[in-house]
BALOBA-1460 file (C-alpha; in Angstrom, 3 decimals):
// residues 335
<rec num="1" residu="m" x="7.613" y="-11.790" z="-21.458"/>
<rec num="2" residu="r" x="8.121" y="-8.126" z="-22.266"/>
<rec num="3" residu="i" x="6.159" y="-5.986" z="-19.776"/>
<rec num="4" residu="c" x="5.930" y="-2.197" z="-19.807"/>
<rec num="5" residu="i" x="5.086" y="-0.832" z="-16.357"/>
<rec num="6" residu="l" x="3.436" y="2.547" z="-16.444"/>
<rec num="7" residu="g" x="3.683" y="4.274" z="-13.052"/>
<rec num="8" residu="d" x="5.438" y="6.649" z="-10.761"/>
<rec num="9" residu="f" x="9.168" y="5.902" z="-10.846"/>
<rec num="10" residu="d" x="10.320" y="9.210" z="-9.405"/>
<rec num="11" residu="d" x="13.292" y="8.536" z="-7.082"/>
<rec num="12" residu="s" x="11.893" y="10.757" z="-4.321"/>
<rec num="13" residu="n" x="9.255" y="9.936" z="-1.696"/>
<rec num="14" residu="l" x="9.663" y="6.168" z="-1.757"/>
<rec num="15" residu="n" x="7.238" y="5.951" z="1.147"/>
<rec num="16" residu="e" x="3.987" y="6.645" z="-0.818"/>
<rec num="17" residu="g" x="1.610" y="3.657" z="-1.267"/>
<rec num="18" residu="i" x="0.923" y="3.535" z="-4.985"/>
<rec num="19" residu="k" x="4.584" y="4.351" z="-5.882"/>
<rec num="20" residu="n" x="5.773" y="1.617" z="-3.479"/>
<rec num="21" residu="v" x="3.362" y="-1.009" z="-4.978"/>
<rec num="22" residu="t" x="4.539" y="-0.021" z="-8.503"/>
<rec num="23" residu="n" x="8.207" y="-0.245" z="-7.697"/>
<rec num="24" residu="l" x="7.946" y="-3.502" z="-5.681"/>
<rec num="25" residu="i" x="5.981" y="-5.370" z="-8.305"/>
<rec num="26" residu="s" x="8.268" y="-4.097" z="-11.098"/>
<rec num="27" residu="r" x="11.238" y="-5.281" z="-9.216"/>
<rec num="28" residu="e" x="9.767" y="-8.697" z="-8.597"/>
<rec num="29" residu="l" x="8.727" y="-9.163" z="-12.259"/>
<rec num="30" residu="a" x="12.204" y="-8.206" z="-13.396"/>
<rec num="31" residu="y" x="13.538" y="-11.479" z="-12.016"/>
<rec num="32" residu="e" x="11.806" y="-13.399" z="-14.761"/>
<rec num="33" residu="h" x="10.789" y="-10.869" z="-17.466"/>
<rec num="34" residu="e" x="12.050" y="-7.937" z="-19.549"/>
<rec num="35" residu="i" x="10.749" y="-4.755" z="-17.958"/>
<rec num="36" residu="l" x="10.408" y="-1.181" z="-19.315"/>
<rec num="37" residu="e" x="9.594" y="1.236" z="-16.591"/>
<rec num="38" residu="l" x="7.803" y="4.217" z="-17.979"/>
<rec num="39" residu="n" x="7.339" y="7.161" z="-15.595"/>
<rec num="40" residu="i" x="3.722" y="8.173" z="-15.813"/>
<rec num="41" residu="m" x="4.736" y="11.714" z="-14.929"/>
<rec num="42" residu="k" x="6.941" y="11.903" z="-17.939"/>
<rec num="43" residu="a" x="5.029" y="9.780" z="-20.419"/>
<rec num="44" residu="y" x="3.664" y="12.643" z="-22.630"/>
<rec num="45" residu="t" x="6.758" y="12.964" z="-24.812"/>
<rec num="46" residu="p" x="7.645" y="11.529" z="-28.268"/>
<rec num="47" residu="q" x="10.675" y="9.979" z="-26.680"/>
<rec num="48" residu="a" x="8.577" y="8.005" z="-24.287"/>
<rec num="49" residu="w" x="6.350" y="6.598" z="-27.006"/>
<rec num="50" residu="k" x="9.416" y="5.749" z="-29.140"/>
<rec num="51" residu="q" x="10.614" y="3.644" z="-26.152"/>
<rec num="52" residu="v" x="7.366" y="1.785" z="-25.997"/>
<rec num="53" residu="g" x="7.421" y="1.193" z="-29.692"/>
<rec num="54" residu="a" x="10.965" y="-0.144" z="-29.714"/>
<rec num="55" residu="f" x="10.334" y="-2.315" z="-26.635"/>
<rec num="56" residu="k" x="7.331" y="-4.064" z="-28.247"/>
<rec num="57" residu="p" x="5.731" y="-5.125" z="-25.020"/>
<rec num="58" residu="h" x="3.396" y="-8.043" z="-24.678"/>
<rec num="59" residu="v" x="1.692" y="-6.393" z="-21.701"/>
<rec num="60" residu="i" x="1.404" y="-2.784" z="-20.593"/>
<rec num="61" residu="h" x="0.374" y="-2.469" z="-16.893"/>
<rec num="62" residu="c" x="-0.600" y="0.898" z="-15.386"/>
<rec num="63" residu="f" x="-0.489" y="1.470" z="-11.583"/>
<rec num="64" residu="s" x="-2.410" y="4.456" z="-10.430"/>
<rec num="65" residu="c" x="-5.476" y="5.909" z="-8.724"/>
<rec num="66" residu="a" x="-7.262" y="4.935" z="-11.926"/>
<rec num="67" residu="t" x="-8.137" y="8.375" z="-13.179"/>
<rec num="68" residu="l" x="-9.779" y="9.096" z="-16.467"/>
<rec num="69" residu="k" x="-6.391" y="10.408" z="-17.730"/>
<rec num="70" residu="s" x="-4.643" y="7.174" z="-16.818"/>
<rec num="71" residu="f" x="-7.163" y="5.060" z="-18.670"/>
<rec num="72" residu="f" x="-6.704" y="7.101" z="-21.813"/>
<rec num="73" residu="l" x="-2.914" y="7.048" z="-21.389"/>
<rec num="74" residu="l" x="-2.940" y="3.303" z="-21.132"/>
<rec num="75" residu="r" x="-4.929" y="3.005" z="-24.312"/>
<rec num="76" residu="y" x="-2.646" y="5.389" z="-26.097"/>
<rec num="77" residu="a" x="0.356" y="3.457" z="-24.912"/>
<rec num="78" residu="s" x="-1.063" y="0.257" z="-26.351"/>
<rec num="79" residu="f" x="-1.662" y="2.006" z="-29.683"/>
<rec num="80" residu="k" x="1.970" y="3.027" z="-29.832"/>
<rec num="81" residu="s" x="3.192" y="-0.559" z="-29.194"/>
<rec num="82" residu="r" x="3.368" y="-3.607" z="-31.459"/>
<rec num="83" residu="n" x="0.708" y="-2.212" z="-33.797"/>
<rec num="84" residu="g" x="-1.622" y="-1.934" z="-30.904"/>
<rec num="85" residu="n" x="-1.547" y="-5.583" z="-29.974"/>
<rec num="86" residu="a" x="-0.175" y="-5.329" z="-26.454"/>
<rec num="87" residu="k" x="-2.471" y="-6.440" z="-23.686"/>
<rec num="88" residu="t" x="-3.446" y="-3.671" z="-21.277"/>
<rec num="89" residu="v" x="-3.832" y="-3.967" z="-17.538"/>
<rec num="90" residu="m" x="-4.963" y="-1.331" z="-14.995"/>
<rec num="91" residu="s" x="-4.374" y="-1.593" z="-11.247"/>
<rec num="92" residu="a" x="-6.895" y="0.612" z="-9.450"/>
<rec num="93" residu="l" x="-5.316" y="1.009" z="-6.099"/>
<rec num="94" residu="h" x="-7.222" y="3.986" z="-4.522"/>
<rec num="95" residu="p" x="-10.849" y="4.512" z="-3.367"/>
<rec num="96" residu="y" x="-10.954" y="7.551" z="-5.689"/>
<rec num="97" residu="f" x="-11.785" y="5.132" z="-8.444"/>
<rec num="98" residu="l" x="-15.152" y="4.337" z="-6.747"/>
<rec num="99" residu="e" x="-16.080" y="7.983" z="-6.926"/>
<rec num="100" residu="l" x="-15.292" y="7.880" z="-10.589"/>
<rec num="101" residu="l" x="-17.460" y="4.822" z="-11.180"/>
<rec num="102" residu="d" x="-20.389" y="6.615" z="-9.550"/>
<rec num="103" residu="n" x="-20.268" y="9.300" z="-12.178"/>
<rec num="104" residu="p" x="-22.357" y="8.254" z="-15.310"/>
<rec num="105" residu="v" x="-20.277" y="10.391" z="-17.676"/>
<rec num="106" residu="a" x="-17.019" y="8.987" z="-16.366"/>
<rec num="107" residu="r" x="-18.365" y="5.440" z="-16.543"/>
<rec num="108" residu="r" x="-19.191" y="5.815" z="-20.230"/>
<rec num="109" residu="m" x="-15.731" y="7.365" z="-20.954"/>
<rec num="110" residu="i" x="-13.967" y="4.579" z="-19.088"/>
<rec num="111" residu="s" x="-16.025" y="1.923" z="-20.903"/>
<rec num="112" residu="s" x="-14.936" y="3.398" z="-24.273"/>
<rec num="113" residu="v" x="-11.273" y="2.669" z="-23.436"/>
<rec num="114" residu="k" x="-11.571" y="-0.336" z="-21.159"/>
<rec num="115" residu="p" x="-8.353" y="-2.330" z="-20.577"/>
<rec num="116" residu="h" x="-8.099" y="-5.995" z="-21.203"/>
<rec num="117" residu="l" x="-7.977" y="-6.493" z="-17.464"/>
<rec num="118" residu="t" x="-8.602" y="-4.299" z="-14.398"/>
<rec num="119" residu="l" x="-7.230" y="-5.293" z="-10.968"/>
<rec num="120" residu="s" x="-8.065" y="-4.006" z="-7.460"/>
<rec num="121" residu="q" x="-8.058" y="-4.901" z="-3.896"/>
<rec num="122" residu="s" x="-11.642" y="-3.774" z="-3.578"/>
<rec num="123" residu="p" x="-14.537" y="-6.181" z="-3.949"/>
<rec num="124" residu="r" x="-16.791" y="-3.161" z="-4.593"/>
<rec num="125" residu="v" x="-14.602" y="-2.109" z="-7.529"/>
<rec num="126" residu="v" x="-14.837" y="-5.605" z="-8.979"/>
<rec num="127" residu="e" x="-18.600" y="-5.647" z="-8.498"/>
<rec num="128" residu="k" x="-19.104" y="-2.234" z="-10.271"/>
<rec num="129" residu="l" x="-16.814" y="-3.208" z="-13.079"/>
<rec num="130" residu="n" x="-18.631" y="-6.426" z="-13.591"/>
<rec num="131" residu="e" x="-21.770" y="-4.376" z="-14.081"/>
<rec num="132" residu="l" x="-19.905" y="-2.550" z="-16.917"/>
<rec num="133" residu="r" x="-18.800" y="-5.832" z="-18.375"/>
<rec num="134" residu="f" x="-15.156" y="-5.241" z="-17.626"/>
<rec num="135" residu="n" x="-12.716" y="-8.201" z="-17.303"/>
<rec num="136" residu="c" x="-11.662" y="-7.649" z="-13.717"/>
<rec num="137" residu="a" x="-10.211" y="-9.494" z="-10.652"/>
<rec num="138" residu="l" x="-8.956" y="-9.034" z="-7.166"/>
<rec num="139" residu="l" x="-5.182" y="-8.838" z="-6.687"/>
<rec num="140" residu="p" x="-3.936" y="-8.225" z="-3.055"/>
<rec num="141" residu="n" x="-1.030" y="-6.019" z="-2.124"/>
<rec num="142" residu="g" x="1.974" y="-7.959" z="-0.745"/>
<rec num="143" residu="v" x="4.790" y="-7.698" z="1.713"/>
<rec num="144" residu="n" x="8.394" y="-8.609" z="1.867"/>
<rec num="145" residu="v" x="8.195" y="-11.396" z="4.458"/>
<rec num="146" residu="e" x="12.045" y="-11.796" z="4.524"/>
<rec num="147" residu="r" x="12.782" y="-8.171" z="5.240"/>
<rec num="148" residu="f" x="9.940" y="-7.668" z="7.744"/>
<rec num="149" residu="a" x="10.287" y="-10.459" z="10.164"/>
<rec num="150" residu="p" x="10.129" y="-11.028" z="13.959"/>
<rec num="151" residu="v" x="13.235" y="-10.490" z="16.037"/>
<rec num="152" residu="s" x="14.416" y="-11.873" z="19.364"/>
<rec num="153" residu="d" x="14.127" y="-9.875" z="22.593"/>
<rec num="154" residu="g" x="17.899" y="-9.347" z="22.486"/>
<rec num="155" residu="v" x="17.723" y="-7.762" z="19.089"/>
<rec num="156" residu="k" x="14.817" y="-5.577" z="20.219"/>
<rec num="157" residu="r" x="16.828" y="-4.359" z="23.125"/>
<rec num="158" residu="t" x="19.821" y="-3.555" z="20.805"/>
<rec num="159" residu="l" x="17.598" y="-1.719" z="18.400"/>
<rec num="160" residu="r" x="16.071" y="0.385" z="21.271"/>
<rec num="161" residu="a" x="19.546" y="1.393" z="22.412"/>
<rec num="162" residu="k" x="20.398" y="2.345" z="18.742"/>
<rec num="163" residu="y" x="17.341" y="4.552" z="18.453"/>
<rec num="164" residu="g" x="17.307" y="5.942" z="22.001"/>
<rec num="165" residu="i" x="14.181" y="4.230" z="23.164"/>
<rec num="166" residu="s" x="13.835" y="2.993" z="26.770"/>
<rec num="167" residu="e" x="13.505" y="-0.766" z="27.272"/>
<rec num="168" residu="d" x="10.765" y="-0.052" z="29.776"/>
<rec num="169" residu="n" x="8.432" y="1.690" z="27.348"/>
<rec num="170" residu="y" x="5.557" y="0.099" z="25.491"/>
<rec num="171" residu="v" x="6.090" y="1.402" z="21.977"/>
<rec num="172" residu="v" x="3.087" y="2.153" z="19.824"/>
<rec num="173" residu="l" x="4.083" y="2.820" z="16.208"/>
<rec num="174" residu="h" x="2.528" y="4.464" z="13.190"/>
<rec num="175" residu="v" x="4.249" y="4.942" z="9.809"/>
<rec num="176" residu="g" x="2.796" y="7.440" z="7.413"/>
<rec num="177" residu="h" x="1.953" y="11.046" z="6.526"/>
<rec num="178" residu="l" x="1.304" y="13.793" z="9.017"/>
<rec num="179" residu="s" x="-1.941" y="14.905" z="7.542"/>
<rec num="180" residu="p" x="-5.559" y="15.229" z="8.894"/>
<rec num="181" residu="r" x="-6.648" y="12.265" z="6.864"/>
<rec num="182" residu="r" x="-4.438" y="10.042" z="9.088"/>
<rec num="183" residu="n" x="-6.539" y="10.776" z="12.277"/>
<rec num="184" residu="l" x="-3.290" y="10.780" z="14.248"/>
<rec num="185" residu="q" x="-4.600" y="12.946" z="17.054"/>
<rec num="186" residu="v" x="-6.071" y="9.835" z="18.564"/>
<rec num="187" residu="l" x="-2.534" y="8.694" z="19.419"/>
<rec num="188" residu="s" x="-2.263" y="11.456" z="21.984"/>
<rec num="189" residu="e" x="-4.848" y="9.612" z="24.048"/>
<rec num="190" residu="v" x="-2.529" y="6.619" z="24.583"/>
<rec num="191" residu="q" x="0.734" y="8.506" z="25.053"/>
<rec num="192" residu="g" x="2.014" y="8.353" z="28.660"/>
<rec num="193" residu="d" x="2.012" y="5.796" z="31.552"/>
<rec num="194" residu="n" x="5.129" y="4.095" z="30.061"/>
<rec num="195" residu="t" x="3.525" y="4.054" z="26.664"/>
<rec num="196" residu="q" x="5.646" y="5.779" z="24.018"/>
<rec num="197" residu="v" x="4.041" y="6.762" z="20.712"/>
<rec num="198" residu="i" x="6.382" y="6.936" z="17.680"/>
<rec num="199" residu="v" x="5.289" y="8.325" z="14.317"/>
<rec num="200" residu="v" x="7.574" y="7.923" z="11.395"/>
<rec num="201" residu="a" x="6.372" y="10.671" z="9.212"/>
<rec num="202" residu="s" x="6.843" y="11.054" z="5.473"/>
<rec num="203" residu="t" x="6.318" y="14.314" z="3.765"/>
<rec num="204" residu="h" x="4.950" y="13.131" z="0.396"/>
<rec num="205" residu="h" x="1.579" y="14.861" z="0.934"/>
<rec num="206" residu="g" x="2.997" y="17.700" z="2.971"/>
<rec num="207" residu="l" x="3.195" y="18.057" z="6.725"/>
<rec num="208" residu="d" x="0.482" y="19.506" z="9.037"/>
<rec num="209" residu="s" x="2.399" y="21.483" z="11.618"/>
<rec num="210" residu="n" x="-0.694" y="21.687" z="13.884"/>
<rec num="211" residu="i" x="-0.955" y="17.934" z="14.110"/>
<rec num="212" residu="r" x="2.833" y="17.575" z="14.667"/>
<rec num="213" residu="n" x="2.825" y="20.171" z="17.424"/>
<rec num="214" residu="e" x="-0.130" y="18.679" z="19.154"/>
<rec num="215" residu="l" x="1.448" y="15.182" z="19.173"/>
<rec num="216" residu="v" x="4.850" y="16.559" z="20.353"/>
<rec num="217" residu="t" x="3.136" y="18.459" z="23.111"/>
<rec num="218" residu="w" x="1.650" y="15.215" z="24.385"/>
<rec num="219" residu="g" x="5.073" y="13.561" z="24.361"/>
<rec num="220" residu="c" x="4.818" y="11.528" z="21.171"/>
<rec num="221" residu="k" x="8.042" y="11.160" z="19.161"/>
<rec num="222" residu="i" x="7.847" y="12.367" z="15.567"/>
<rec num="223" residu="w" x="10.603" y="11.226" z="13.258"/>
<rec num="224" residu="q" x="10.294" y="13.249" z="10.108"/>
<rec num="225" residu="r" x="12.595" y="11.409" z="7.672"/>
<rec num="226" residu="y" x="12.648" y="8.577" z="5.295"/>
<rec num="227" residu="c" x="13.906" y="5.511" z="7.083"/>
<rec num="228" residu="p" x="15.691" y="3.110" z="4.645"/>
<rec num="229" residu="h" x="15.743" y="0.482" z="7.500"/>
<rec num="230" residu="i" x="12.181" y="0.900" z="8.585"/>
<rec num="231" residu="e" x="12.050" y="-2.766" z="9.466"/>
<rec num="232" residu="e" x="14.218" y="-1.907" z="12.438"/>
<rec num="233" residu="v" x="11.627" y="0.516" z="13.748"/>
<rec num="234" residu="y" x="8.870" y="-2.099" z="13.471"/>
<rec num="235" residu="a" x="11.176" y="-4.471" z="15.272"/>
<rec num="236" residu="l" x="11.729" y="-2.277" z="18.268"/>
<rec num="237" residu="s" x="7.923" y="-1.656" z="18.671"/>
<rec num="238" residu="n" x="5.365" y="-3.514" z="20.678"/>
<rec num="239" residu="c" x="2.215" y="-2.609" z="18.741"/>
<rec num="240" residu="y" x="1.292" y="-0.982" z="15.420"/>
<rec num="241" residu="v" x="-1.628" y="1.365" z="14.891"/>
<rec num="242" residu="f" x="-3.292" y="2.550" z="11.652"/>
<rec num="243" residu="p" x="-6.006" y="5.000" z="12.546"/>
<rec num="244" residu="a" x="-6.386" y="6.596" z="9.162"/>
<rec num="245" residu="i" x="-9.861" y="7.352" z="7.824"/>
<rec num="246" residu="s" x="-10.973" y="4.736" z="5.286"/>
<rec num="247" residu="g" x="-11.397" y="6.000" z="1.717"/>
<rec num="248" residu="l" x="-8.612" y="8.556" z="1.882"/>
<rec num="249" residu="m" x="-5.678" y="6.258" z="1.030"/>
<rec num="250" residu="i" x="-4.979" y="3.085" z="-0.923"/>
<rec num="251" residu="f" x="-7.307" y="0.153" z="-0.310"/>
<rec num="252" residu="s" x="-4.638" y="-2.048" z="1.226"/>
<rec num="253" residu="p" x="-2.082" y="0.039" z="3.318"/>
<rec num="254" residu="l" x="1.369" y="-1.575" z="3.005"/>
<rec num="255" residu="s" x="2.454" y="-0.565" z="6.534"/>
<rec num="256" residu="v" x="-0.171" y="-2.740" z="8.105"/>
<rec num="257" residu="l" x="1.076" y="-5.750" z="6.233"/>
<rec num="258" residu="e" x="4.667" y="-4.993" z="7.049"/>
<rec num="259" residu="a" x="3.819" y="-4.657" z="10.793"/>
<rec num="260" residu="m" x="1.962" y="-7.963" z="10.709"/>
<rec num="261" residu="s" x="4.818" y="-9.590" z="8.856"/>
<rec num="262" residu="c" x="6.939" y="-8.574" z="11.965"/>
<rec num="263" residu="n" x="4.307" y="-10.372" z="14.007"/>
<rec num="264" residu="l" x="3.352" y="-7.174" z="15.802"/>
<rec num="265" residu="p" x="-0.226" y="-6.837" z="17.129"/>
<rec num="266" residu="v" x="-2.042" y="-4.371" z="14.910"/>
<rec num="267" residu="i" x="-5.141" y="-2.133" z="15.520"/>
<rec num="268" residu="t" x="-6.400" y="-0.608" z="12.297"/>
<rec num="269" residu="t" x="-9.450" y="1.138" z="11.027"/>
<rec num="270" residu="r" x="-11.373" y="-0.890" z="8.429"/>
<rec num="271" residu="h" x="-10.024" y="-0.650" z="4.844"/>
<rec num="272" residu="e" x="-11.684" y="-3.032" z="2.397"/>
<rec num="273" residu="g" x="-8.312" y="-4.092" z="0.891"/>
<rec num="274" residu="l" x="-7.550" y="-5.420" z="4.356"/>
<rec num="275" residu="t" x="-10.877" y="-6.742" z="5.528"/>
<rec num="276" residu="s" x="-11.190" y="-8.754" z="2.286"/>
<rec num="277" residu="m" x="-7.911" y="-10.556" z="2.880"/>
<rec num="278" residu="l" x="-7.431" y="-10.703" z="6.653"/>
<rec num="279" residu="k" x="-9.436" y="-12.018" z="9.607"/>
<rec num="280" residu="e" x="-9.644" y="-10.359" z="12.982"/>
<rec num="281" residu="g" x="-8.035" y="-12.200" z="15.851"/>
<rec num="282" residu="q" x="-4.702" y="-13.394" z="17.229"/>
<rec num="283" residu="g" x="-3.421" y="-9.802" z="17.536"/>
<rec num="284" residu="l" x="-5.282" y="-8.117" z="14.656"/>
<rec num="285" residu="k" x="-8.114" y="-5.839" z="15.647"/>
<rec num="286" residu="f" x="-10.351" y="-3.749" z="13.367"/>
<rec num="287" residu="a" x="-11.622" y="-0.495" z="14.946"/>
<rec num="288" residu="d" x="-14.743" y="1.410" z="13.949"/>
<rec num="289" residu="s" x="-14.056" y="4.534" z="16.040"/>
<rec num="290" residu="n" x="-11.408" y="6.399" z="17.927"/>
<rec num="291" residu="k" x="-12.719" y="4.777" z="21.123"/>
<rec num="292" residu="g" x="-12.211" y="1.427" z="19.495"/>
<rec num="293" residu="i" x="-8.585" y="2.258" z="18.618"/>
<rec num="294" residu="v" x="-7.830" y="3.398" z="22.196"/>
<rec num="295" residu="e" x="-9.559" y="0.370" z="23.707"/>
<rec num="296" residu="g" x="-7.810" y="-1.961" z="21.296"/>
<rec num="297" residu="i" x="-4.415" y="-0.669" z="22.270"/>
<rec num="298" residu="s" x="-5.329" y="-0.937" z="25.973"/>
<rec num="299" residu="d" x="-6.593" y="-4.494" z="25.581"/>
<rec num="300" residu="i" x="-3.477" y="-5.688" z="23.749"/>
<rec num="301" residu="k" x="-1.203" y="-3.829" z="26.138"/>
<rec num="302" residu="a" x="-2.926" y="-5.416" z="29.175"/>
<rec num="303" residu="d" x="-3.258" y="-8.948" z="27.756"/>
<rec num="304" residu="g" x="-2.481" y="-9.397" z="24.076"/>
<rec num="305" residu="g" x="-3.037" y="-13.115" z="24.217"/>
<rec num="306" residu="k" x="-1.565" y="-15.168" z="21.415"/>
<rec num="307" residu="i" x="-0.063" y="-12.898" z="18.650"/>
<rec num="308" residu="n" x="0.081" y="-14.584" z="15.361"/>
<rec num="309" residu="t" x="-0.339" y="-11.821" z="12.833"/>
<rec num="310" residu="r" x="2.548" y="-12.908" z="10.679"/>
<rec num="311" residu="e" x="0.820" y="-16.178" z="9.786"/>
<rec num="312" residu="q" x="-1.955" y="-14.262" z="8.151"/>
<rec num="313" residu="v" x="0.275" y="-12.383" z="5.765"/>
<rec num="314" residu="l" x="2.656" y="-15.180" z="4.709"/>
<rec num="315" residu="p" x="0.287" y="-16.061" z="1.785"/>
<rec num="316" residu="y" x="0.731" y="-12.453" z="0.525"/>
<rec num="317" residu="s" x="4.465" y="-12.301" z="0.003"/>
<rec num="318" residu="w" x="5.319" y="-10.230" z="-3.052"/>
<rec num="319" residu="k" x="6.674" y="-13.236" z="-4.722"/>
<rec num="320" residu="k" x="3.266" y="-15.053" z="-4.395"/>
<rec num="321" residu="v" x="1.331" y="-11.995" z="-5.424"/>
<rec num="322" residu="v" x="3.432" y="-11.543" z="-8.494"/>
<rec num="323" residu="q" x="3.015" y="-15.288" z="-9.338"/>
<rec num="324" residu="q" x="-0.747" y="-14.641" z="-9.305"/>
<rec num="325" residu="l" x="-0.232" y="-11.561" z="-11.527"/>
<rec num="326" residu="e" x="1.877" y="-13.633" z="-14.025"/>
<rec num="327" residu="t" x="-1.054" y="-16.087" z="-14.186"/>
<rec num="328" residu="f" x="-3.328" y="-13.189" z="-15.240"/>
<rec num="329" residu="y" x="-0.838" y="-12.064" z="-17.865"/>
<rec num="330" residu="e" x="-0.457" y="-15.532" z="-19.326"/>
<rec num="331" residu="k" x="-4.278" y="-15.919" z="-19.525"/>
<rec num="332" residu="l" x="-4.561" y="-12.616" z="-21.396"/>
<rec num="333" residu="l" x="-1.926" y="-13.560" z="-23.904"/>
<rec num="334" residu="n" x="-3.491" y="-16.952" z="-24.578"/>
<rec num="335" residu="t" x="-6.906" y="-15.440" z="-25.431"/>
């Protein structure tokens, strides 16, 4: 199968959610299919459309926030390929799309260029698209269960020595952007008393120096760099926290799945791409407030009970997610 992937393939900032999903799915598909990666940021050139025409894709799949522009771009890409016969797929990965669907004018415009299939992690998106008579389905995000795996106590000690973290500390980890939407100030409430907060901060959306300074003042460690071996940071930690405000990032945050794949206990705010695929318990706690986050960390630290978060995400390996995606493609091509 020839598949054109329309998405962000810029080499920088490989720690942004939509970009990571795009790259990981493209990489997995490439094991069995011919792939043309078309950078959505550079797709408005005659050279790009010539590539699409020469490639003659069976499927064109766009990964984005699902903006009006991306829907029209996907339709135009189909027009430029195989005499317009390519099947089109849109992955709506961000809650922004729900706002678009609440706009009557935007709904009419999207309906005029509807893809052959629209995928999302959000049951609400699927419900709203069903009302518009879209062909749509749920497709979860995945995780690399081989890369992100539990380690022995001995390996954990070795990694702590490597990164300069005391063996005696209870390490609470967050991976993501230093921005107000992450609600990271709550982490200052758990820093101290042998609890060490580590934030591995990307700079894709900029860096809020006020938040950084506040966390550092309380004793939190801020690592402002891209970590190519981020699995080691998960492995040296005791607990993962995702306090970000729902609706301001992708439906299914990848870092939560990565931490669970390492069998870490996880406290996270509710994101519908997570609550629709995961069940609370055995180390996974959903929090509805900052108080709930702090209490969740305290409870797990005091008596975590049986931790079996990895078991929940094993069905969502990227290999299995892409197998489900291939089934969607094949169904489109056979209709």
